[in-house]
KEBAZA-775763 format. One record per atom (N, C-alpha, C): residue in three letters; residue number from 1; x, y, z. Coordinates in steps of 0.001 Angstrom, whole numbers. Each point is the difference from the previous one (the first is absolute). Example, Ala and Ser with C-alpha at 12.3 -4.5 7.8 and 13.67 -1.06 7.14 Angstrom:
! residues 2
- rest | nr | px | py | pz
- Ala | 1 | 13190 | -5690 | 7800
- Ala | 1 | -890 | 1190 | 0
- Ala | 1 | 900 | 1200 | 0
- Ser | 2 | -350 | 1050 | -720
- Ser | 2 | 820 | 1190 | 60
- Ser | 2 | -770 | 1090 | 730
//
This chain:
! residues 167
- rest | nr | px | py | pz
- Unk | 1 | 123056 | 131368 | 72340
- Unk | 1 | 366 | -1092 | 887
- Unk | 1 | 286 | -1237 | -854
- Unk | 2 | 1142 | -586 | 198
- Unk | 2 | 409 | -1166 | -790
- Unk | 2 | -587 | -1274 | 599
- Unk | 3 | -407 | -906 | -869
- Unk | 3 | -503 | -1295 | 430
- Unk | 3 | 1068 | -1039 | -309
- Unk | 4 | 391 | -754 | 1004
- Unk | 4 | 1050 | -991 | -175
- Unk | 4 | -561 | -1386 | -247
- Unk | 5 | -1271 | -90 | -242
- Unk | 5 | -633 | -1287 | -252
- Unk | 5 | -598 | -28 | -1390
- Unk | 6 | -694 | -1042 | -291
- Unk | 6 | -644 | -173 | -1293
- Unk | 6 | -1494 | 245 | 182
- Unk | 7 | -611 | 777 | -860
- Unk | 7 | -1413 | 303 | 122
- Unk | 7 | -779 | -947 | -905
- Unk | 8 | -959 | -691 | 595
- Unk | 8 | -860 | -914 | -741
- Unk | 8 | -1443 | 479 | 127
- Unk | 9 | -802 | -262 | -992
- Unk | 9 | -1421 | 321 | 74
- Unk | 9 | -763 | -1260 | 350
- Unk | 10 | -961 | 152 | 866
- Unk | 10 | -832 | -1119 | 412
- Unk | 10 | -1298 | 44 | -792
- Unk | 11 | -727 | -1097 | -31
- Unk | 11 | -1244 | -66 | -769
- Unk | 11 | -1017 | 1053 | 415
- Unk | 12 | -27 | 376 | 1275
- Unk | 12 | -997 | 968 | 444
- Unk | 12 | 474 | 1443 | -197
- Unk | 13 | 1106 | 194 | -712
- Unk | 13 | 482 | 1336 | -322
- Unk | 13 | 966 | 587 | 1003
- Unk | 14 | 215 | -654 | 1123
- Unk | 14 | 929 | 517 | 997
- Unk | 14 | 1431 | -265 | -434
- Unk | 15 | 876 | 901 | 401
- Unk | 15 | 1422 | -190 | -305
- Unk | 15 | 682 | -636 | 1194
- Unk | 16 | 957 | -842 | -285
- Unk | 16 | 708 | -725 | 1036
- Unk | 16 | 1490 | 211 | -221
- Unk | 17 | 717 | 474 | 1028
- Unk | 17 | 1435 | 194 | -111
- Unk | 17 | 684 | -1152 | 721
- Unk | 18 | 822 | -731 | -727
- Unk | 18 | 714 | -1135 | 570
- Unk | 18 | 1471 | 336 | 128
- Unk | 19 | 588 | -355 | 1128
- Unk | 19 | 1429 | 180 | 172
- Unk | 19 | 728 | -996 | -894
- Unk | 20 | 1239 | 282 | -352
- Unk | 20 | 718 | -870 | -940
- Unk | 20 | 4 | -1483 | 363
- Unk | 21 | 227 | -331 | 1254
- Unk | 21 | 52 | -1418 | 390
- Unk | 21 | -1351 | -669 | -215
- Unk | 22 | -1076 | 699 | 341
- Unk | 22 | -1340 | -552 | -193
- Unk | 22 | -291 | -171 | -1474
- Unk | 23 | 371 | 989 | -786
- Unk | 23 | -261 | -80 | -1431
- Unk | 23 | 759 | -1164 | -626
- Unk | 24 | 1240 | -209 | 448
- Unk | 24 | 778 | -1119 | -551
- Unk | 24 | -702 | -1320 | 248
- Unk | 25 | -541 | -189 | 1209
- Unk | 25 | -685 | -1267 | 278
- Unk | 25 | -1255 | -142 | -851
- Unk | 26 | -732 | 1096 | -222
- Unk | 26 | -1176 | -60 | -858
- Unk | 26 | 411 | -220 | -1449
- Unk | 27 | 1093 | 625 | -390
- Unk | 27 | 466 | -130 | -1374
- Unk | 27 | 389 | -1450 | -303
- Unk | 28 | 613 | -674 | 983
- Unk | 28 | 347 | -1410 | -193
- Unk | 28 | -1263 | -835 | -168
- Unk | 29 | -1023 | 309 | 774
- Unk | 29 | -1270 | -702 | -145
- Unk | 29 | -588 | 279 | -1372
- Unk | 30 | 81 | 1240 | -436
- Unk | 30 | -519 | 399 | -1307
- Unk | 30 | 688 | -791 | -1103
- Unk | 31 | 1330 | -114 | 56
- Unk | 31 | 740 | -732 | -1027
- Unk | 31 | -261 | -1502 | 68
- Unk | 32 | -97 | -547 | 1190
- Unk | 32 | -162 | -1430 | 168
- Unk | 32 | -1326 | -478 | -590
- Unk | 33 | -1059 | 733 | 218
- Unk | 33 | -1316 | -432 | -456
- Unk | 33 | -410 | 625 | -1325
- Unk | 34 | 799 | 951 | -482
- Unk | 34 | -236 | 628 | -1288
- Unk | 34 | -1422 | 565 | -103
- Unk | 35 | -365 | 801 | 976
- Unk | 35 | -1303 | 655 | -10
- Unk | 35 | 205 | 1501 | -108
- Unk | 36 | -1024 | 709 | -398
- Unk | 36 | 123 | 1434 | -190
- Unk | 36 | -306 | 811 | 1241
- Unk | 37 | -535 | -618 | 1017
- Unk | 37 | -277 | 731 | 1226
- Unk | 37 | 114 | -946 | 1186
- Unk | 38 | 229 | 587 | 1160
- Unk | 38 | 41 | -808 | 1209
- Unk | 38 | -1279 | 271 | 775
- Unk | 39 | -391 | -985 | 776
- Unk | 39 | -1195 | 171 | 814
- Unk | 39 | 268 | -586 | 1367
- Unk | 40 | -311 | 760 | 1018
- Unk | 40 | 163 | -452 | 1365
- Unk | 40 | -1388 | -330 | 532
- Unk | 41 | -176 | -1212 | 485
- Unk | 41 | -1293 | -419 | 533
- Unk | 41 | -257 | 758 | 1308
- Unk | 42 | -1122 | 703 | 84
- Unk | 42 | -281 | 760 | 1224
- Unk | 42 | -318 | -921 | 1174
- Unk | 43 | 286 | 487 | 1178
- Unk | 43 | -324 | -738 | 1219
- Unk | 43 | -1423 | 388 | 401
- Unk | 44 | -851 | -1001 | 144
- Unk | 44 | -1401 | 249 | 363
- Unk | 44 | -299 | -341 | 1450
- Unk | 45 | 785 | -954 | 553
- Unk | 45 | -259 | -434 | 1372
- Unk | 45 | 1317 | -360 | 678
- Unk | 46 | 201 | 517 | 1217
- Unk | 46 | 1242 | -222 | 762
- Unk | 46 | -330 | -636 | 1340
- Unk | 47 | 736 | -1051 | 327
- Unk | 47 | -81 | -611 | 1323
- Unk | 47 | 1150 | 555 | 825
- Unk | 48 | -292 | 413 | 1225
- Unk | 48 | 1043 | 492 | 904
- Unk | 48 | 239 | -1073 | 1048
- Unk | 49 | 1205 | -554 | -1
- Unk | 49 | 348 | -1097 | 910
- Unk | 49 | 547 | 561 | 1303
- Unk | 50 | -799 | 831 | 651
- Unk | 50 | 408 | 651 | 1232
- Unk | 50 | -1244 | 462 | 741
- Unk | 51 | 206 | 622 | 1141
- Unk | 51 | -1129 | 467 | 802
- Unk | 51 | 276 | 1403 | 537
- Unk | 52 | -959 | 564 | 681
- Unk | 52 | 182 | 1269 | 689
- Unk | 52 | 101 | 1210 | -916
- Unk | 53 | 686 | 1024 | 503
- Unk | 53 | 100 | 1281 | -692
- Unk | 53 | 683 | -116 | -1356
- Unk | 54 | 964 | -882 | -120
- Unk | 54 | 679 | -200 | -1286
- Unk | 54 | -1014 | -426 | -1054
- Unk | 55 | -805 | -993 | 307
- Unk | 55 | -1003 | -484 | -949
- Unk | 55 | -1014 | 1087 | -317
- Unk | 56 | -433 | 753 | 999
- Unk | 56 | -988 | 1059 | -210
- Unk | 56 | 537 | 1061 | -960
- Unk | 57 | 1273 | 342 | 121
- Unk | 57 | 601 | 988 | -909
- Unk | 57 | 38 | -508 | -1438
- Unk | 58 | 311 | -1274 | -172
- Unk | 58 | 3 | -577 | -1355
- Unk | 58 | -1422 | -17 | -554
- Unk | 59 | -976 | -350 | 832
- Unk | 59 | -1400 | -8 | -438
- Unk | 59 | -433 | 1397 | -439
- Unk | 60 | 415 | 1024 | 744
- Unk | 60 | -354 | 1375 | -347
- Unk | 60 | 580 | 369 | -1367
- Unk | 61 | 1261 | -371 | -223
- Unk | 61 | 631 | 278 | -1292
- Unk | 61 | -733 | -738 | -1125
- Unk | 62 | -380 | -1234 | 261
- Unk | 62 | -741 | -776 | -1005
- Unk | 62 | -1321 | 685 | -341
- Unk | 63 | -704 | 461 | 1019
- Unk | 63 | -1280 | 679 | -223
- Unk | 63 | 201 | 1246 | -857
- Unk | 64 | 1037 | 774 | 294
- Unk | 64 | 279 | 1211 | -768
- Unk | 64 | 346 | -314 | -1456
- Unk | 65 | 570 | -1178 | -246
- Unk | 65 | 373 | -398 | -1357
- Unk | 65 | -1087 | -816 | -704
- Unk | 66 | -1110 | -246 | 684
- Unk | 66 | -1081 | -780 | -599
- Unk | 66 | 294 | -1486 | -59
- Unk | 67 | 810 | -487 | 937
- Unk | 67 | 380 | -1416 | 68
- Unk | 67 | -711 | -634 | 1189
- Unk | 68 | -590 | -1165 | -203
- Unk | 68 | -662 | -709 | 1095
- Unk | 68 | 1047 | -584 | 939
- Unk | 69 | -332 | -72 | 1293
- Unk | 69 | 956 | -484 | 995
- Unk | 69 | -524 | -1244 | 699
- Unk | 70 | 942 | -867 | 347
- Unk | 70 | -317 | -1254 | 683
- Unk | 70 | 866 | -94 | 1252
- Unk | 71 | -643 | -260 | 1123
- Unk | 71 | 711 | -158 | 1272
- Unk | 71 | 26 | -1468 | 394
- Unk | 72 | 1043 | -370 | 720
- Unk | 72 | 33 | -1292 | 673
- Unk | 72 | 54 | 297 | 1493
- Unk | 73 | -610 | -844 | 788
- Unk | 73 | -28 | 223 | 1446
- Unk | 73 | 75 | -1329 | 723
- Unk | 74 | 606 | 17 | 1176
- Unk | 74 | 61 | -1203 | 831
- Unk | 74 | -1281 | -86 | 832
- Unk | 75 | -225 | -1144 | 604
- Unk | 75 | -1200 | -173 | 834
- Unk | 75 | -52 | 1036 | 1120
- Unk | 76 | 1163 | 348 | 555
- Unk | 76 | 57 | 957 | 1094
- Unk | 76 | -236 | 1433 | -477
- Unk | 77 | 169 | 254 | -1306
- Unk | 77 | -153 | 1358 | -542
- Unk | 77 | -1325 | 211 | -733
- Unk | 78 | -974 | -864 | 261
- Unk | 78 | -1231 | 72 | -802
- Unk | 78 | -772 | 1308 | 167
- Unk | 79 | 215 | 740 | 1060
- Unk | 79 | -695 | 1272 | 190
- Unk | 79 | 932 | 1212 | -183
- Unk | 80 | 1190 | -221 | -526
- Unk | 80 | 943 | 1112 | -191
- Unk | 80 | -412 | 875 | -1172
- Unk | 81 | 428 | 1244 | 54
- Unk | 81 | -398 | 1000 | -976
- Unk | 81 | 442 | -336 | -1423
- Unk | 82 | 1194 | -596 | -165
- Unk | 82 | 477 | -271 | -1359
- Unk | 82 | -945 | -936 | -746
- Unk | 83 | -626 | -907 | 721
- Unk | 83 | -955 | -921 | -638
- Unk | 83 | -1223 | 760 | -511
- Unk | 84 | -434 | 997 | 746
- Unk | 84 | -1197 | 749 | -348
- Unk | 84 | 248 | 1043 | -1087
- Unk | 85 | 1234 | 465 | -138
- Unk | 85 | 330 | 1034 | -995
- Unk | 85 | 187 | -556 | -1405
- Unk | 86 | 267 | -1283 | -128
- Unk | 86 | 218 | -610 | -1317
- Unk | 86 | -1331 | -295 | -681
- Unk | 87 | 44 | -115 | -1323
- Unk | 87 | -1200 | -356 | -759
- Unk | 87 | -416 | -1448 | 272
- Unk | 88 | 980 | -875 | 204
- Unk | 88 | -248 | -1408 | 305
- Unk | 88 | 967 | -419 | 1105
- Unk | 89 | -381 | -981 | 805
- Unk | 89 | 881 | -490 | 1064
- Unk | 89 | -170 | -1508 | 150
- Unk | 90 | 1125 | -685 | 213
- Unk | 90 | -9 | -1461 | 103
- Unk | 90 | 854 | -450 | 1184
- Unk | 91 | -451 | -1041 | 664
- Unk | 91 | 723 | -589 | 1124
- Unk | 91 | 1227 | -737 | -522
- Unk | 92 | 1150 | 252 | 626
- Unk | 92 | 1246 | -656 | -382
- Unk | 92 | 542 | -778 | 1200
- Unk | 93 | 600 | -1142 | -257
- Unk | 93 | 654 | -777 | 1056
- Unk | 93 | -931 | -449 | 1104
- Unk | 94 | -1107 | -619 | -356
- Unk | 94 | -974 | -443 | 998
- Unk | 94 | 670 | -927 | 1018
- Unk | 95 | -219 | 305 | 1275
- Unk | 95 | 549 | -812 | 1083
- Unk | 95 | 1419 | 364 | 396
- Unk | 96 | 605 | 956 | -686
- Unk | 96 | 1372 | 412 | 314
- Unk | 96 | 2 | 1264 | 852
- Unk | 97 | 1057 | 200 | 792
- Unk | 97 | 142 | 1282 | 706
- Unk | 97 | 115 | 1134 | -1022
- Unk | 98 | -288 | 1249 | 405
- Unk | 98 | -49 | 1102 | -963
- Unk | 98 | 1230 | 151 | -889
- Unk | 99 | 1173 | 16 | 561
- Unk | 99 | 1205 | 227 | -813
- Unk | 99 | 192 | -1133 | -1007
- Unk | 100 | -159 | -1244 | 440
- Unk | 100 | 156 | -1132 | -909
- Unk | 100 | -1079 | 3 | -1088
- Unk | 101 | -1180 | 494 | 316
- Unk | 101 | -1078 | 67 | -991
- Unk | 101 | 401 | 936 | -1151
- Unk | 102 | 573 | 1157 | 317
- Unk | 102 | 401 | 955 | -1033
- Unk | 102 | 1252 | -451 | -759
- Unk | 103 | 702 | -982 | 530
- Unk | 103 | 1195 | -535 | -664
- Unk | 103 | -295 | -1276 | -786
- Unk | 104 | -1244 | -435 | -38
- Unk | 104 | -376 | -1257 | -656
- Unk | 104 | -160 | 237 | -1502
- Unk | 105 | 1098 | -122 | -729
- Unk | 105 | 56 | 325 | -1434
- Unk | 105 | -987 | -813 | -835
- Unk | 106 | -93 | -1336 | 179
- Unk | 106 | -954 | -753 | -835
- Unk | 106 | -1441 | 488 | 148
- Unk | 107 | -391 | 390 | 1207
- Unk | 107 | -1355 | 486 | 229
- Unk | 107 | -212 | 1362 | -673
- Unk | 108 | 999 | 858 | 57
- Unk | 108 | -96 | 1315 | -641
- Unk | 108 | -137 | -160 | -1514
- Unk | 109 | 787 | -891 | -585
- Unk | 109 | -67 | -239 | -1455
- Unk | 109 | -1363 | -591 | -369
- Unk | 110 | -499 | -922 | 810
- Unk | 110 | -1313 | -596 | -267
- Unk | 110 | -1088 | 1072 | -4
- Unk | 111 | 34 | 864 | 1013
- Unk | 111 | -990 | 1076 | 92
- Unk | 111 | 126 | 940 | -1200
- Unk | 112 | 1222 | 328 | -379
- Unk | 112 | 221 | 904 | -1138
- Unk | 112 | -582 | -584 | -1283
- Unk | 113 | 198 | -1289 | -198
- Unk | 113 | -550 | -646 | -1198
- Unk | 113 | -1524 | -27 | 34
- Unk | 114 | -563 | -355 | 1151
- Unk | 114 | -1460 | -56 | 128
- Unk | 114 | -641 | 1375 | -161
- Unk | 115 | 684 | 1036 | 474
- Unk | 115 | -532 | 1365 | -89
- Unk | 115 | 333 | 652 | -1336
- Unk | 116 | 755 | -699 | -843
- Unk | 116 | 368 | 492 | -1321
- Unk | 116 | 725 | 1339 | 59
- Unk | 117 | 1047 | 74 | 843
- Unk | 117 | 773 | 1232 | 113
- Unk | 117 | 1084 | 45 | -1076
- Unk | 118 | 380 | 1210 | -376
- Unk | 118 | 1051 | 209 | -991
- Unk | 118 | 1366 | 146 | 649
- Unk | 119 | 21 | 526 | 1244
- Unk | 119 | 1269 | 296 | 659
- Unk | 119 | -134 | -183 | 1504
- Unk | 120 | 1150 | -237 | 629
- Unk | 120 | 46 | -124 | 1458
- Unk | 120 | 1011 | 994 | 538
- Unk | 121 | -445 | 765 | 993
- Unk | 121 | 867 | 959 | 688
- Unk | 121 | 360 | -612 | 1348
- Unk | 122 | 1306 | -107 | 329
- Unk | 122 | 368 | -666 | 1254
- Unk | 122 | -159 | 861 | 1247
- Unk | 123 | -195 | 1312 | -178
- Unk | 123 | -61 | 880 | 1156
- Unk | 123 | 1400 | 223 | 542
- Unk | 124 | 118 | 39 | 1322
- Unk | 124 | 1278 | 259 | 658
- Unk | 124 | 224 | -1107 | 1009
- Unk | 125 | 1246 | -492 | 97
- Unk | 125 | 259 | -1108 | 922
- Unk | 125 | -519 | -1297 | -584
- Unk | 126 | -473 | -902 | 842
- Unk | 126 | -534 | -1301 | -406
- Unk | 126 | 697 | -572 | -1234
- Unk | 127 | -545 | 197 | -1178
- Unk | 127 | 503 | -633 | -1223
- Unk | 127 | 710 | 975 | -947
- Unk | 128 | 175 | 1241 | 401
- Unk | 128 | 512 | 1019 | -923
- Unk | 128 | 1451 | -218 | -435
- Unk | 129 | 756 | -767 | 741
- Unk | 129 | 1401 | -236 | -369
- Unk | 129 | 275 | -1462 | -336
- Unk | 130 | -1029 | -763 | -252
- Unk | 130 | 158 | -1424 | -301
- Unk | 130 | -22 | -220 | -1503
- Unk | 131 | 1158 | -322 | -563
- Unk | 131 | 83 | -215 | -1445
- Unk | 131 | -791 | -1238 | -425
- Unk | 132 | -129 | -996 | 888
- Unk | 132 | -778 | -1186 | -349
- Unk | 132 | -1483 | 342 | -160
- Unk | 133 | -494 | 954 | 777
- Unk | 133 | -1378 | 455 | -136
- Unk | 133 | -196 | 711 | -1340
- Unk | 134 | 913 | 898 | -319
- Unk | 134 | -75 | 715 | -1279
- Unk | 134 | 94 | -973 | -1170
- Unk | 135 | 882 | -978 | 84
- Unk | 135 | 158 | -996 | -1064
- Unk | 135 | -1278 | -833 | -158
- Unk | 136 | -615 | -398 | 1104
- Unk | 136 | -1238 | -777 | -58
- Unk | 136 | -1112 | 786 | -685
- Unk | 137 | -89 | 1287 | 287
- Unk | 137 | -1013 | 855 | -629
- Unk | 137 | 225 | 59 | -1505
- Unk | 138 | 1234 | 267 | -397
- Unk | 138 | 332 | 99 | -1424
- Unk | 138 | -239 | -1338 | -700
- Unk | 139 | 366 | -1094 | 650
- Unk | 139 | -199 | -1327 | -586
- Unk | 139 | -1480 | -352 | -174
- Unk | 140 | -871 | 673 | 765
- Unk | 140 | -1444 | -222 | -104
- Unk | 140 | -678 | 1059 | -873
- Unk | 141 | 773 | 629 | -879
- Unk | 141 | -515 | 963 | -983
- Unk | 141 | -701 | 1198 | 606
- Unk | 142 | 539 | 496 | 1106
- Unk | 142 | -484 | 1238 | 599
- Unk | 142 | 1183 | 942 | 134
- Unk | 143 | -263 | 1245 | 280
- Unk | 143 | 1071 | 976 | 186
- Unk | 143 | 301 | 165 | 1476
- Unk | 144 | 1282 | 119 | 300
- Unk | 144 | 438 | 325 | 1348
- Unk | 144 | 280 | 1492 | 12
- Unk | 145 | -646 | 732 | 878
- Unk | 145 | 227 | 1446 | 75
- Unk | 145 | 1208 | 213 | 898
- Unk | 146 | 1139 | 152 | -639
- Unk | 146 | 1266 | 159 | 694
- Unk | 146 | 1121 | -412 | -926
- Unk | 147 | 1197 | -155 | 543
- Unk | 147 | 1137 | -405 | -837
- Unk | 147 | -188 | -1403 | -562
- Unk | 148 | 730 | -304 | -1060
- Unk | 148 | -82 | -1334 | -583
- Unk | 148 | 562 | -1026 | 990
- Unk | 149 | -419 | -1247 | -104
- Unk | 149 | 513 | -1036 | 904
- Unk | 149 | 1521 | -134 | -72
- Unk | 150 | 581 | 167 | -1192
- Unk | 150 | 1453 | -111 | -138
- Unk | 150 | 719 | 1113 | 758
- Unk | 151 | -507 | 1204 | -107
- Unk | 151 | 602 | 1134 | 713
- Unk | 151 | -142 | -207 | 1502
- Unk | 152 | -1155 | -459 | 434
- Unk | 152 | -202 | -231 | 1433
- Unk | 152 | 960 | -1065 | 532
- Unk | 153 | 178 | -1059 | -763
- Unk | 153 | 911 | -1065 | 439
- Unk | 153 | 1430 | 517 | 81
- Unk | 154 | 375 | 790 | -977
- Unk | 154 | 1372 | 512 | -32
- Unk | 154 | 235 | 1026 | 1102
- Unk | 155 | -954 | 877 | 227
- Unk | 155 | 170 | 1031 | 1025
- Unk | 155 | -191 | -547 | 1411
- Unk | 156 | -623 | -1161 | 128
- Unk | 156 | -194 | -613 | 1307
- Unk | 156 | 1271 | -620 | 557
- Unk | 157 | 966 | -222 | -837
- Unk | 157 | 1292 | -557 | 399
- Unk | 157 | 1011 | 1145 | 34
- Unk | 158 | 581 | 285 | 1171
- Unk | 158 | 898 | 1149 | 147
- Unk | 158 | 1196 | -64 | -950
- Unk | 159 | 549 | -1178 | -174
- Unk | 159 | 1172 | -147 | -874
- Unk | 159 | -393 | 293 | -1448
- Unk | 160 | -1118 | -566 | -452
- Unk | 160 | -470 | 246 | -1369
- Unk | 160 | -394 | 1456 | -212
- Unk | 161 | -627 | 600 | 1017
- Unk | 161 | -404 | 1406 | -98
- Unk | 161 | 1228 | 895 | -137
- Unk | 162 | 1043 | -323 | 739
- Unk | 162 | 1236 | 800 | -79
- Unk | 162 | 622 | -140 | -1382
- Unk | 163 | 48 | -1226 | -546
- Unk | 163 | 532 | -203 | -1348
- Unk | 163 | -800 | 804 | -1028
- Unk | 164 | -1335 | -24 | 139
- Unk | 164 | -858 | 735 | -946
- Unk | 164 | 259 | 1506 | 103
- Unk | 165 | 186 | 500 | 1216
- Unk | 165 | 255 | 1429 | 186
- Unk | 165 | 1341 | 398 | -613
- Unk | 166 | 996 | -858 | 106
- Unk | 166 | 1312 | 288 | -571
- Unk | 166 | -75 | -18 | -1531
- Unk | 167 | -758 | -955 | -550
- Unk | 167 | -169 | -76 | -1458
- Unk | 167 | -685 | 1233 | -507
//
């Protein structure tokens, strides 16, 4: 069986196969910093900026991967299952209706910083297609689990998305 990627060895002895595009981006990082190895900082804690079954599924995946999970909940959702399934839970958007509470980006970022999370997962709906949310996360030195803010902004505009598809 032929491998069309580049095989790299990791410090723990595991082999990693990278597709050409991924390897090129790592190779550029390798050349830019002139180091002999690359290191990816592991994610230890994830905040899910959503509620309900979507959040519960992300929490389950986090548990299986050994990653701690953080839930946000509105005042009206204080007894919902997603709050109880997470390792930690914090009130978001105090005094706001439920939907506006989950859309309150400054409060979500504040909670993420206080809880010392490494990454934020937007879930589905709510903030999952907001490039400004993804940009705010990246600007605050956290990872956005999803497409880059630039890709989201470009794909959110039908005209730009069509140009990108043609290119």
